[in-house]
C-alpha positions in Angstrom: -5.5 -2.3 -24.2 -7.7 -4.2 -24.0 -6.8 -7.1 -24.9 -3.4 -6.8 -23.1 -5.0 -6.2 -19.5 -7.9 -9.5 -20.5 -4.9 -11.5 -21.4 -3.0 -11.0 -18.2 -3.2 -13.9 -15.7 -3.8 -13.5 -11.7 -0.4 -12.8 -10.8 -0.6 -9.6 -14.0 -1.8 -6.9 -12.0 -0.7 -3.2 -12.8 1.2 -3.3 -9.7 3.3 -5.8 -11.0 3.7 -4.8 -14.3 4.8 -1.8 -12.8 7.5 -3.5 -10.5 8.4 -5.3 -13.7 9.3 -2.2 -15.6 10.5 -0.1 -13.8 7.3 2.7 -13.1 6.5 4.6 -10.3 3.3 3.6 -9.3 1.9 5.5 -5.8 1.9 2.1 -3.6 -1.7 3.7 -1.8 -3.9 2.2 -3.8 -6.6 4.6 -2.4 -4.9 7.2 -3.6 -4.1 6.6 -7.1 -6.2 7.7 -10.1 -7.9 6.5 -13.3 -4.8 8.5 -15.1 -2.8 7.2 -12.8 -3.7 3.9 -13.8 -3.6 4.8 -17.3 -0.6 6.4 -17.9 1.2 3.1 -15.7 -0.6 0.7 -18.0 0.7 2.9 -20.9 4.1 3.0 -20.0 4.4 -1.0 -19.3 2.3 -1.5 -23.2 5.1 0.3 -24.7 8.0 -1.3 -23.0 6.1 -4.9 -23.5 6.3 -3.6 -27.6 9.8 -2.6 -27.2 11.1 -5.5 -25.9 9.1 -7.9 -28.2 10.9 -6.1 -30.7 14.0 -6.1 -29.4 14.0 -10.4 -29.0 12.7 -10.5 -32.3 15.7 -8.7 -33.9 
């Protein structure tokens, strides 16, 4: 999972990824918890895997 975050570019932050993959993340950064961010990263990671497999078929 850390590899995913390390490989992302400057424009690929958690907000961008959530918008792209359709995950509802609280917009106020002060109201987010580590669990919110972990769930968002997990969701986006699984969506990327799904799209990657779909493109390979």
